[in-house]
N, C-alpha and C positions, 0 to 999 in steps of 0.2 A: 767440916772441911773435904768433900768430894773425891774420892779414892778413881774417880772418871775421868781422866784426865780430853779435852779436845783432838781429835786428828789435827794432825799439821795442816790439811786440807780443807779449809769447810766450804766443801763445795757448793751447797745453797745461797752460802752469803752471795759469790760470785755469780751465781745464778739472780739471786735478787737485785742486783746490779741493772741488770736488763729490764725489769719489769717496774723499775723505779725510773730507767732513761726514757722508756716508753711512756710512762707515767707523764715528764716532763714535755716530751714530744708532744701527746695529745692536749696536753695544756698552750704550747707555743703554734700550734695548727688550726687551734677549735674556731679563729674567726674566719677563715677560709673556708670561699665557694657556697656561702651561705646556709651551712647544713645545723647552726644552730648546737651545734657541738657543746658551746659556751652552757648552756641554760641545765647541764648535766653538773652536780657540784663535783663528783670524783674529778669531771675535765675542769671544770673551773677554777679548785686547788689544786692543782695539777704542779705548780708551784714548789710545792711542798715537798717531790719530789727529790729538788736536790739538797733541802734537809734532809732528808733521807740518806743520799750519799753522805753526806756529814757525817753521820750519827755510823756509817757503813766506817769509813776510815777510820774511825776515831777506834772504832773496834776490829779491824784488820790488824790496823797497825801498834793496839796494843796487845795481840795475838800475837804476833811477830816480835814485837820489841820488849813486853812490859819486862819478861825474865832477867832480860841480859841486864836492864837497867836495873831492876833489884839485885843483880847479883853482879855490877859494875864491872860489864862486858862490854857497854853499849856503846859501840864506833858511831860517833858523831858525823864526823869527816863519810863515811861508809853511809849511812844513813839519809843522808844531802846527797850523797851519789844515786844512791837506788833511788830516792824521790824525783831526781831529776829525768834521772832516766826513763819514770815514768810516767811524768806530765808534760815533759818538754817538746819532746819530739814531735806529737801529737796537737801541741798547742802551736808549734812554728808550722805546723803544714798546715793548718788550720785559718793560722793568721796570712799566711801567703795565700792562699784559697780565696779568701775575701780581698784581700790587697789586689790582684789579679781581678774578683769579678769588678770592684770598684772600678780599677782603672781602665779595661776594658769597656765597661759602663759606661764611662765617662765620654771615653772616645767614640760611642754609637751614640751619643745627646741621651741614652736613656738616664735612668735613676735605680738608684738600688737603697734608695734611706735620707735620711736629710743629710745636708751636710756637715751636722756637728755632732754626727753618729764616726764621719769618717774626717779626722780631721788627724793630719801628718803629725802635727806637734805632740798626739797622745801617742805614737808610734812607740817610743823609748818606757813607755810605762808597760805598754802591753808582751815586750822584749824583754825585758825584766819582770815582769808578775808583779809588778806593784799598781797596776791599773783600779784593784778595787780598793786601797788603801786609803781614798783619798786625793791621791793624786791625777786625777780627770775627772772631770765636770758632768759628764755623761756617761752611760753605755756605748761604748763605739767598737769601731772592727767587726771582729767574732763576737757577737754580745754576752755570747753563754760562757766564755770562757772569761767572767770577771769571779765565776765560783773558784776558778782553777788558781786564779791571784789571792784569792781567800784561802784557798786549801794551801796554798804557800807558806802564810801566814802563819798556820797550824803547822805545818810540819816543821817551821824553823825555832817552836816554844814548845815542839812535842816534847822533849826530855821535860822540861817545867813541868806541864801536866800529867805526866806520868808520876812526876815523882810526886804532888800535890794528891794525886792519888793513892801510890803508894804507901804514904805516911796514914793516911785512914783507914789501911789495909782490915783492921782489926773489925772495924765498922762501916766495912762496903758495903751493905747494903745498904745503910743512911747515907755513904758518899753520894749511891745510884741514887735513889731519891728524891739527894738534893741537888743531883745534876739536872734530874728529870722537871722539876720546881722551877731551877734557874730557864731551863729551855720556856717552860710554860712561862712566865715571867718575863723573858727576852721578847717571846712573841709581841706582849702587852706591850710589852715600854717601847722596842722599837715601832710600832704600829703607830703607836701617837708619839716616836717623837718629833715629827714635821711640827708639830704645837709650837714645840724650840726653836727647831730647828728645819726653819722651812725648804733647805734647798734640798735635804735627803730624800728625799721624795717623798708620797703618799700614804705608802705602805707599808706592811714586813717583805711585801713581794717586790719592793722595789730597793732595798737595801742591796744595790749593785754595785754601783762605779765610786757611790758616795762612800758607804759604810759595810760593804760587802764583808770584810776582814773581819768584822763584830758580829757578823749575822753568824758568820760558821762558830764562835768558838764556845757557845754553848752543847751546841751538834755533836762537835768534835767532841769535849770536856763529857759530854752524857756515851756519847760510842766507847769510850776509856772505861769513866766507871762503870757500867753497864760487864762491857769485858772481865773489869777486873771482881766484881761481884759474880759474874757468872762462872769463871773458873775455878771459885770453890763453893758451889752454890749449882749441884746438877739437880733439873727437876724430872721427877720421875718419867720411865721412858710413854707410860699411858700418856702424858701429860702434852710430850713435846706440841702433835699435829693439834690437839685441842687450843694452845696457847699460841699458836699461829693463826689458827683461824677466827678463834676468836678476837682476835688482835687485829686481824685485815677485816673484819668483820666489824668494829670497831672505829677504824678508818672510812668504812665506804657511809656508816651511818652516821660521821659527823659532818662528811662532806656534801651527801646527799640531804641530810634533814635540815642542813643547815645552819646544825648549832656555828659557835665560835670556835675559828679552824685552830686554837691554840690547845685545843682540847685534842689535836690528832699526835700529839707527841705520845702521847700513853699507849697509842696505835701502834706508831711506831717504835717505841722501844722494846713492848710486847713482839711484834712481829722479828724484830730481830735476836731477840731471847729465844724466842722459839721455832726459828728457823737454825740457830747455832746447837739450840736443843737435837733435835731430827738430824743432826749430823755426829752430833756427840752420842748417843744412840742407834745409830745406824740403821736407822729409818727416814734417809732422805730422799728416797724416791718423791716424783720423780724430779725436786730439782736438782738432782745431784748428776741427771744423766747428762751424759756428753754434748749432746746439741743445745740445750739450755744453758749448759756452762762455758761452753762456747761464745753463745753469744752474751754472754756475761764477761766473758775477756773482753771482745771486741764493745764491750756499751762503752766505753771512753770515747772509743774514736767516733762510733754513733752521737753521744752527746754533742762532743767538738762539732763534729761537719755536719748536725741537722740543717743549720742556718745557711749556707752555700747551697743546700741541696734545694733546701725553700725556696729561694730566691729563685734558682736555674728551673727548679720544676715547674712554680707558681707564673713566676714569669712565661715560660713556655707555654703552660696552659691556655693562658691569655690569647698569645699569637697565634693557635690553633683553634680562638674562637671557644674557648671552656670556661664559662662564666658562673656568676651569680644565678643566671638566668638556665643556665643550661636543662636538660632533663636529672632529675634525681637520680639515678641509676649510675649518669655520665660522671654527674660530680662525687658518687661515693665511691665508686671506679676510678677517679681519678685522687681521692684521699688515701684511700690502700693504694694506690703505684707510690706516694711519696713514701707512705711509710716504708714500701717493698725499696724503692731506691735507697733511701736512707738507708737500711739493712745492708745492701749488698754495698754499697758507695764503704761503710763500716769496715764490713770481712776484709774486704780490699785495701784499706787503710792498715787494718791490722795487721793481717798478715804479710804485707809487701813493705810498709813502712813503719811501725809503731814497735814491733818485736823486735825487726832488725837494727833499728837505730838505741831499743832498751838496751840489747846484749852489748854493742858494741860499747856505749858507753858505760855501762855495768863491768870490760874488762880494764877501761880508762885504769892509771892508778893517782888516786886521791886519796891521802892520807891526809888525816887530826886527831887530836889527842884525843884519848877516851874520856869519855862523860863519867867525870866521880860525882859520889856523895860527897856532898863539906863536910869535914870531920873538925871535931872539938879536941884540942888540947887536951891532952891529960896529966893532970895533978901529977 
């Protein structure tokens, strides 16, 4: 077992969230303005940035709560309150933004998407964050929020996942390896599930409204298992950044060379472990820098708000005559502009809404019994 513990604040992992968010945005914006961004494998596979988020979430929650579960002082009510404070205010704000866009566009006779994507009957499922549990027929309203619904499912069963991981603590390496194998297998299984269940979508990237809650569980489990292994197995200090660079290189190689995307999980796991090791050994610059960490903190707002910004930005470009036939430099500038607009919007939302609302919710009194391990009666 290692005697070198992780610091309380794993700053590089906060910064990594910003990189994951930008990866997802590249994927979602790739078909705009005829720039051919989708021809680059790293961009075309940007949907995997969501799975990096899921794994990160499991790792961070284990970092914060695993010891308290182990010591039987985990408060389930406080945990859920903190999770609601973390995700719900921005989820509600982004949903409200999409409702206003839809109502405004409808009133002006313009469209923001298919009618199936904006069904009023789906709103209750979105409000209760169960829209990725099979409660809706299609991705709708603020489309990226399917992952928040999936995340909510993982939050609810986090103590069970953590408890299962803790039972295998003596074999944490094998548990982490098994979790990684499960991610690879689930990628294959979910990619082919449409042959048996046509309604779920054509491939892994479409496991959203239908079974998004299933898509998160292997990645989330990997994050928890990886932390349980990593906290007791420190890499040598000189290995920290090489692990990060080799893992990032693996991700680039898999996506660029057209290899099977399921292999990406080896890079995602290595990247997460390596980044955490840079924090453990205090060699985490520049990922621990103030700007990077702040952008990582605002990355949830960036992810949740990029769809309404996308709609407004590219509709405005059409109005002023910027299209796929415009000069290349104009189109590149417009694409850079949407990323800037998304980042600015996220910073504003993070400072003015997300953080104040989170702090307010955390001050509310909300108690449930503490989580206890099952005990067997002694003879």
